[in-house]
PARO-537965 format. One line per 10 residues: number of its first residue (from 1); for each residue x, y, z of C-alpha. Coordinates in pm, whole numbers, plus 32768, in hexadecimal, padded with zeros to 4 digits. Example, Ala and Ser with C-alpha at 12.3 -4.5 7.8 and 13.67 -1.06 7.14 Angstrom:
% residues 2
1 = 84CE 7E3E 830C  8557 7F96 82CA
% end
This chain:
% residues 411
1 = 8378 7805 85B5  84BE 7871 850F  8589 79AE 851C  8683 7A41 8429  87C8 7ACF 84AB  8788 7C2C 8535  8882 7D46 8519  887E 7DC7 867E  881E 7D59 87D9  86CA 7DF8 881C
11 = 8730 7EA3 8960  8847 7F5A 88A7  873A 8014 87E4  8642 803D 8901  8568 7F0C 88C4  851C 7E08 89CD  8554 7CAB 8938  845C 7C0A 8A27  8350 7CFB 89B9  83AB 7CD0 884A
21 = 8373 7B5B 887A  8209 7BAB 88C6  81DB 7C00 8755  8234 7A9F 86ED  8165 79FA 87FE  8035 7AD0 87B5  802D 7A94 8640  808E 7926 8666  7F39 78FE 8707  7E9F 798D 85CB
31 = 7F39 786B 850C  7EFB 775F 8611  7D87 77AA 8623  7D61 77C3 84A9  7D36 7939 8479  7E75 7967 83AC  7F3B 7872 82D5  8088 790A 8339  8141 7A54 8359  8291 7B07 8357
41 = 82F1 7C38 8426  841B 7D22 8444  8466 7E3E 8538  8594 7F21 8509  860D 8050 85C7  8723 8148 8584  8757 809F 8434  879C 7F43 84C1  86B9 7E12 84CC  866B 7DBE 8636
51 = 855F 7CB4 860C  84DF 7BCB 84FF  83EF 7AAB 8511  8335 79B6 8434  8228 78BA 8489  8131 77D4 83DF  8112 7769 8276  8131 7828 8132  8071 770D 808A  7F8B 7650 8176
61 = 7F2B 7540 807E  8094 74F5 801E  8114 7519 8183  821C 7619 8120  8289 76FA 8243  82B0 7871 823B  8424 78BB 8218  84EE 79FB 821F  84EC 7A06 80A2  8378 79BA 8070
71 = 82D8 7A8F 7F62  8195 7B43 7FBC  809D 7C0C 7EF0  80BC 7D63 7F8B  7F91 7DF5 7ED0  7F63 7F61 7F3E  80BC 7F72 7FDA  8114 7FA2 7E6A  807B 8100 7E81  8197 81A8 7F40
81 = 828F 811F 7E3F  81C1 81B4 7D24  81AC 82FE 7DDF  8326 8302 7E02  8348 82BF 7C8D  826B 83EA 7C3D  8323 84CB 7D30  8471 8469 7C97  83EE 84F3 7B4D  835E 8622 7C00
91 = 84B8 866D 7C8E  853E 866A 7B2A  8446 8779 7AC7  8373 8690 79EE  822C 8720 7A76  8197 87EA 7B91  80AD 874E 7C8F  7FA9 8855 7C38  7FAC 87F6 7AC6  7E64 876F 7A3A
101 = 7E87 85FB 79FB  7DF1 8630 78A2  7F32 86DF 7837  7FD5 8586 7837  7EA5 849F 7829  7DAE 8545 7735  7C8C 845E 7793  7C63 852C 78D2  7C19 866C 780D  7AA2 8682 784C
111 = 7A48 85E8 799C  78E8 85D5 7A23  787E 85A1 7B8D  776E 84B3 7C06  765A 856A 7CC5  753E 846E 7CBF  7483 8367 7BFC  74D3 81F6 7BE2  75EF 812C 7B51  751E 80F8 7A19
121 = 74B5 8266 7A00  75B0 833F 7AB9  7573 84B5 7ADC  76B1 8580 7AB0  772A 86E8 7A9F  7870 8775 7A13  799F 8779 7AFA  79E0 88D6 7B81  7B58 88AB 7B65  7C34 87A8 7ABB
131 = 7CC0 8674 7B64  7E24 86D3 7BBE  7F54 85F7 7C04  7F43 865C 7D72  7DDC 85D9 7D7F  7E52 8485 7D03  7F6D 8468 7E00  7E87 84C6 7F1F  7D54 83FA 7EB2  7C83 8538 7E97
141 = 7C45 851A 7D1F  7AE6 8486 7D3D  7B44 832D 7CB8  7AE2 81EF 7D70  7B08 8073 7D84  79F5 7F84 7D17  7A2D 7EA9 7E47  79BF 7FB7 7F3C  7849 7F65 7F15  77F2 80B5 7FB1
151 = 7747 818D 7EAB  76CC 81A4 7D45  7821 81F0 7CAF  78B0 80B0 7D41  7796 7FF7 7C93  77E6 80A8 7B4C  7950 8035 7B68  78DF 7ECE 7BA2  77F1 7EE0 7A7A  791A 7F3F 79A4
161 = 79E9 7E18 7A1E  7AB3 7EC2 7B30  7A92 7E1B 7C83  7BBA 7D4C 7CFE  7C4D 7D3F 7BA2  7C35 7DDC 7A4A  7B86 7D6B 790B  7C49 7C6A 7846  7D2C 7CFB 773C  7D4A 7E5C 77C9
171 = 7EA1 7EE7 781C  7EEE 800B 7903  7EB4 8111 77F7  7D61 808D 778A  7CEF 8060 78F3  7D48 81C9 7940  7C87 823D 780D  7B5D 816F 787F  7B61 8208 79DE  7B7E 8364 7948
181 = 7A3D 831F 7888  797C 82D5 79C9  78F5 83E7 7AAE  79AB 845D 7BE6  791C 8421 7D40  7943 8590 7DA1  79DE 86D5 7D30  7B5B 86AD 7D21  7C00 8711 7E67  7ABF 871B 7F33
191 = 7AD6 85C3 7FDE  7BBE 849A 8010  7B62 8347 7F80  7C4B 821D 7F62  7C5C 81CA 7DF2  7D0A 8167 7CB1  7DB4 82BC 7CB7  7F0C 8227 7CF1  7EE1 8149 7BC0  7EA7 8289 7AFD
201 = 7FE8 8311 7B98  8096 81DA 7B13  801C 822C 79B5  8094 8392 79E3  81EE 8307 7A35  81E8 823E 78F3  8180 8363 7818  8271 845E 78AF  839D 8375 78C4  8364 82C0 7779
211 = 8392 8171 782B  82A0 8062 7894  825A 8066 7A09  830E 7F1D 7A48  8444 7F9A 7992  8443 80E6 7A4E  8420 8032 7B9B  8537 7F3C 7B49  862E 803D 7AC4  85E8 8165 7BA7
221 = 8572 80D3 7CF6  8587 7F5B 7D28  86DB 7F24 7C87  878A 8048 7D32  86FC 7FE4 7E87  875C 7E75 7E59  85F0 7E04 7E67  8639 7CD4 7D91  84FE 7C11 7DF0  8401 7D24 7DAB
231 = 8347 7D1F 7C5F  81F0 7D0C 7BBB  8209 7B91 7BA0  82CF 7A6A 7C23  83B9 79B7 7B31  836C 7846 7B04  84A6 77C6 7BB9  843A 7888 7CEF  82CA 7825 7CE6  82E2 7748 7E1C
241 = 834C 7876 7EEB  8200 7928 7EAC  810E 791F 7FCF  7FB2 78A5 7F78  7E90 7995 7FA7  7D6E 7945 8092  7C1C 79CF 80F6  7B62 797F 823B  7A2B 78A5 8246  7959 7868 8380
251 = 7916 7706 8309  7A5C 769E 8263  7B63 7772 8312  7C6D 77EC 8221  7C03 77C7 80B7  7D11 77D3 7FAD  7CDA 78D9 7E9E  7D99 785F 7D6E  7CE5 7940 7C75  7D82 7A77 7D0D
261 = 7EA7 79CC 7DB3  7F3F 7924 7C84  7F23 7A5D 7BAE  8075 7AC8 7C35  811A 799F 7B87  80EE 7A40 7A30  8163 7B95 79B1  8028 7C6E 79B5  7FA4 7D36 7892  7F23 7E38 798B
271 = 8049 7EC6 7A50  7F9E 7F3A 7B8D  8059 8050 7C3C  7F43 8044 7D3D  7F69 7ED9 7DA0  802D 7DFA 7CB4  817B 7DAC 7D57  81FF 7C74 7DFF  8315 7CA0 7EFE  83CC 7C14 802C
281 = 83F4 7C94 818C  8561 7CEA 814B  851A 7DA5 800A  8401 7E78 8093  84CE 7ECB 81C6  85D5 7F61 80E1  84CF 803D 803E  844A 80AA 8192  85AA 80F1 8210  85E2 81D0 80E2
291 = 84B1 829A 814C  8523 82A5 82B7  8676 8327 8244  85C4 8438 817E  85FD 83AE 8022  8754 8307 803C  87D1 81AA 8091  8931 811E 807B  89A9 823C 7FA3  8880 822B 7EB4
301 = 87A0 835E 7EB9  864A 8346 7E15  85AC 8480 7EA5  861F 85BB 7F50  85F3 85E8 80C6  84EC 86F9 809E  8427 862D 7FA2  8402 850C 8097  8396 8600 81A3  8294 8686 80AD
311 = 821E 8526 8053  81EC 84CC 81C2  813A 860E 8227  7FC0 861B 8249  7F33 86AA 8105  7DC4 86AC 8166  7D3E 8811 8158  7D4F 88D6 829C  7E0E 87C1 834C  7CD3 86E9 8354
321 = 7CDB 8579 83A9  7C39 8464 82DF  7B0B 8454 83C4  7AB1 85BC 8368  7B20 85BC 81FD  7B10 8452 818F  7A17 8343 8149  7A4F 822F 824E  7A72 80E2 81A0  7B2A 7FE5 8277
331 = 7ACA 7F7F 83D7  7C38 7F4A 8432  7CB5 8097 83AA  7CB2 81AE 84B1  7C38 82F2 8415  7C32 83D4 8545  7D81 847B 8581  7E0E 83F7 8438  7E56 84CE 8307  7ED7 847A 81AE
341 = 800F 84DD 80F0  8081 8489 7F90  802E 8317 7F8E  804E 82D0 8104  7F7B 82FC 823B  8008 83EE 833D  7FC9 83D1 84B2  7F69 852A 8531  7EFA 84E2 8695  7F30 838F 873D
351 = 7E39 83E6 8853  7D26 8442 8760  7D67 8307 8696  7D61 822E 87CD  7EA7 8183 8778  8010 8187 87E7  80F8 823D 86FB  81A0 8388 86AC  811D 84BF 8603  81B7 84C5 84A7
361 = 81C9 834C 8480  8161 82D7 8325  811E 8194 8268  8011 80BF 81C6  7F95 7F5B 81A0  7F24 7E65 8099  7DDE 7DAE 8052  7E6C 7C60 80CB  7EA1 7CE7 822F  8006 7D5E 81F8
371 = 8085 7E9F 829C  81B1 7F81 82C6  81FB 80C8 8371  831B 81BA 839C  833D 8280 84E0  843F 8399 84BE  8413 8404 862B  8474 82AB 86AA  855D 825C 8583  848E 8121 8554
381 = 8417 8047 8432  8321 7F25 8447  82C2 7E34 832F  81B9 7D22 8353  8160 7C36 8236  8051 7B2C 821E  7F4B 7ABD 811C  7DE8 7AE0 819C  7CE6 7B9C 80D0  7C44 7C89 812E
391 = 7D1E 7D54 8218  7BF6 7DB8 82F0  7BBC 7C51 8364  7C82 7C76 84AA  7D1D 7D9D 8569  7E7A 7D2A 850D  7F0E 7E83 84CF  7E90 7F29 860C  7F01 7E01 86DD  8057 7E04 8637
401 = 807B 7F72 8699  802B 7F25 8804  812D 7E10 880B  8242 7ED5 8760  8220 801D 881C  8201 7F73 896F  8358 7ED8 8929  8400 802E 8918  84A9 8064 8A6A  85A7 817C 8A3D
411 = 8564 82E9 8A87
% end
């Protein structure tokens, strides 16, 4: 187990170092008994890093350890970055959140909604209202993911080549056009369903800005924040820093997944704003700190204070939580007492959710069991990175919350 240099003694920011050490011991057992290959964690409070830890191997077969600069696929932790990109353009007056998406992406002009039938013979009706930008940012557009394996629309996505990846040769624009040609799961704005919506937001950023998504990220977000290790692929000289990707097997333990894992070693044709970035613990912490500081970090302001407040507010109609308004998908994701903002989950009621935390806390996780959250009430940021797919395999995120919040000892 190794630790990077922290910026403050934990007790100075109200964290008990003995209790923080429980985080490392607890997740070390995950590695020692073969549940995880390795992991990296960071806890900061009042803008200063109070605890970091790494343990295990980033590449089990090669025997390479997780280090402070290990690169991880953050998958859906890309989504908040894409949401910030869109809101930066929104602040410039480029569009309104109530605008129909078809104004910028014409393929969405005539949407139909699935109401029955089979994947081979779906029964659809016209959408009552257009898909709007706000629907995309809140996952209420009626889009889906093929990997859900829940209903007929998921099967339709898979039949068209969209499950964990995209059909060979398609770029972001052609994928978005393909999704627009498929039916919606429900009338826009009537339910919440985790989906490719943020990838569509990424395409919106491209069309409105006139830049490719990777260029916009690099010039407007990653570069200004000093996130030098975050990108859609890993350059060849840094390939050894990339953590290998694993899936669990009852018979074989951790099984290496090179098909998906090694994809990050090559610049992708499909720039996924919903899940395409690779990053480090340090880099993502800088992004999260920017959100905690309401859009500004080290003199660089990406968003206005009120915009970040708007992003991190619950946007589900009537103040509903995901249990009432959403379609539960992941065993590890609490839906009761949790709302959704513009690309992030929002904790509404810790008691209802059955987890320690603060009302108003927001964050998200990635498919390979990564997680982050920002807690404005406690002035707290937590980042946890690992590489186990899928994220619902173990209750890593809920256990991490228990360990972090039980280490807070000030009043």
